[in-house]
C-alpha positions in Angstrom: -15.6 -10.1 -5.2 -13.0 -12.6 -4.1 -11.0 -9.9 -2.2 -14.1 -8.8 -0.4 -15.0 -12.5 0.5 -11.4 -13.0 1.9 -11.7 -9.9 4.1 -15.3 -10.8 5.2 -14.2 -14.3 6.1 -11.3 -12.9 8.1 -13.7 -10.6 10.0 -15.9 -13.6 10.7 -13.0 -15.7 11.9 -11.9 -12.9 14.2 -15.4 -12.6 15.5 -15.5 -16.4 16.2 -12.2 -16.0 18.0 -13.9 -13.6 20.4 -12.3 -10.4 19.1 -14.3 -7.2 19.8 -16.0 -5.7 16.7 -15.0 -2.2 17.8 -13.1 -0.7 20.7 -14.5 -1.8 24.1 -14.8 1.9 24.9 -17.8 2.0 22.5 -16.4 4.6 20.2 -15.0 4.5 16.7 -12.2 7.0 16.1 -10.4 7.8 12.9 -7.0 8.0 14.7 -5.6 6.8 18.0 -2.1 7.9 18.8 -1.5 6.7 22.4 0.5 3.5 21.9 0.6 2.4 25.6 -3.1 2.5 26.1 -6.1 0.1 26.1 -7.4 1.8 22.9 -4.3 1.1 20.8 -5.1 -1.1 17.9 -8.8 -0.6 18.5 -9.7 2.2 16.0 -9.5 2.9 12.3 -5.8 4.0 12.3 -2.9 4.3 14.7 0.9 4.4 14.5 1.0 0.8 13.3 -1.1 1.6 10.2 2.2 2.7 8.6 3.6 -0.8 9.0 0.6 -2.3 7.1 1.1 0.2 4.3 4.7 -1.1 4.1 3.4 -4.7 4.1 1.6 -3.7 0.9 4.8 -2.3 -0.6 6.6 -5.6 0.3 3.9 -7.8 -0.9 3.7 -6.0 -4.2 7.5 -6.4 -4.6 7.3 -10.1 -3.7 4.5 -10.8 -6.1 6.1 -8.8 -8.8 9.2 -11.0 -8.5 7.4 -14.4 -8.1 4.3 -13.8 -10.2 5.2 -11.6 -13.1 2.9 -13.4 -15.5 -0.1 -12.7 -13.3 -2.1 -9.6 -13.5 -2.7 -7.2 -10.6 -5.9 -8.8 -9.2 -4.5 -12.3 -8.5 -1.4 -10.8 -6.9 -3.5 -8.6 -4.7 -5.7 -11.5 -3.7 -2.6 -13.5 -2.6 -1.4 -10.4 -0.7 -4.8 -10.1 1.0 -4.7 -13.8 2.0 -1.3 -13.4 3.5 -2.2 -10.2 5.3 -5.5 -11.7 6.5 -3.7 -14.8 7.8 -1.4 -12.5 9.7 -4.3 -10.6 11.2 -5.8 -13.9 12.4 -2.5 -15.2 13.8 -1.6 -11.8 15.4 -4.9 -12.0 17.4 -4.4 -15.5 18.8 -3.8 -15.7 22.6 -0.3 -17.1 22.0 0.8 -14.2 19.8 -0.8 -11.6 22.1 1.0 -13.1 25.1 4.3 -13.2 23.1 3.9 -9.5 22.3 3.4 -8.8 26.0 6.5 -10.7 27.0 8.9 -9.6 24.4 7.9 -6.1 23.4 6.9 -2.8 25.0 3.3 -3.7 24.4 2.6 -4.8 28.0 -1.1 -4.0 27.9 -1.6 -5.2 24.3 -5.0 -7.0 24.1 -5.2 -7.7 20.4 -6.9 -5.8 17.7 -10.6 -5.0 17.3 -12.1 -6.4 14.2 -12.5 -2.8 12.9 -8.8 -2.2 13.4 -7.8 -5.5 11.7 -10.0 -4.8 8.7 -8.5 -1.3 8.5 -5.0 -2.8 8.7 -5.9 -5.0 5.7 -7.1 -1.9 3.9 -3.8 -0.1 4.6 -2.0 -3.1 3.2 -4.2 -3.0 0.0 -3.5 0.8 -0.3 0.2 0.1 0.0 0.0 -2.6 -2.6 -1.9 -0.3 -5.0 0.6 2.6 -4.4 3.5 0.4 -5.0 2.0 -0.7 -8.3 1.8 3.0 -9.4 4.8 4.7 -7.9 8.4 4.3 -9.1 10.4 1.8 -7.1 12.7 4.4 -5.7 9.8 6.5 -4.4 8.2 3.4 -2.8 11.5 2.6 -1.0 11.9 6.2 0.1 8.4 6.3 1.5 9.0 3.0 3.4 12.3 4.2 4.8 10.7 7.6 5.7 7.8 6.0 7.5 10.0 3.6 9.4 12.3 6.4 10.6 9.4 8.8 11.4 7.3 6.1 13.3 10.5 4.8 15.0 11.3 8.3 16.2 7.8 9.1 17.3 7.0 5.9 19.3 10.3 3.9 19.4 8.7 1.1 17.4 8.1 0.4 13.7 7.8 -2.6 11.4 11.5 -3.5 11.6 11.6 -3.4 15.4 8.3 -5.2 15.7 9.6 -8.1 13.5 12.9 -8.1 15.3 11.3 -8.2 18.8 8.8 -10.9 17.8 11.4 -13.2 16.2 14.6 -12.4 18.2 13.9 -10.3 21.3 16.8 -8.2 22.5 16.6 -6.9 26.0 18.5 -3.7 25.2 16.0 -2.8 22.4 13.1 -3.5 24.8 14.7 -1.2 27.4 15.2 1.5 24.8 11.6 1.2 23.6 10.5 1.5 27.2 12.1 5.0 27.3 15.2 4.2 29.3 
């Protein structure tokens, strides 16, 4: 119940911030694969869903290290709070503008609420999978996803973090296809 309340509160905050509940196109799609389009980050899943799955892997590892005495549920709730805080921060005007200035996401307009809630779900799925899979397999899946998504769209979690925190013009140029 706490987990659902955290996600519902996040959706309410995003709505109060003026985020669109669904894609402005009026449709809800299971998958949207065109990164450089107005519909990116507006539907249930996209290329960036993989990075949220990896967030779950990372949050499970971090809570396993820092909170070993706690059971699965409180650790998941903490991971949800962190992921939800990121979804809120990611959709502020300042972060959206920073994405536009430092990454290849020139037309990025923020996430729909549906996409943000789905991203939170992907994180929770990653957290759950990491709790069940051997560490070596979790690491292998994360590396595989990073390489595959990086190859497919010239972006992934690693590059996204790099370009947000320490933008490198050569990486931005490469991501742009040059």
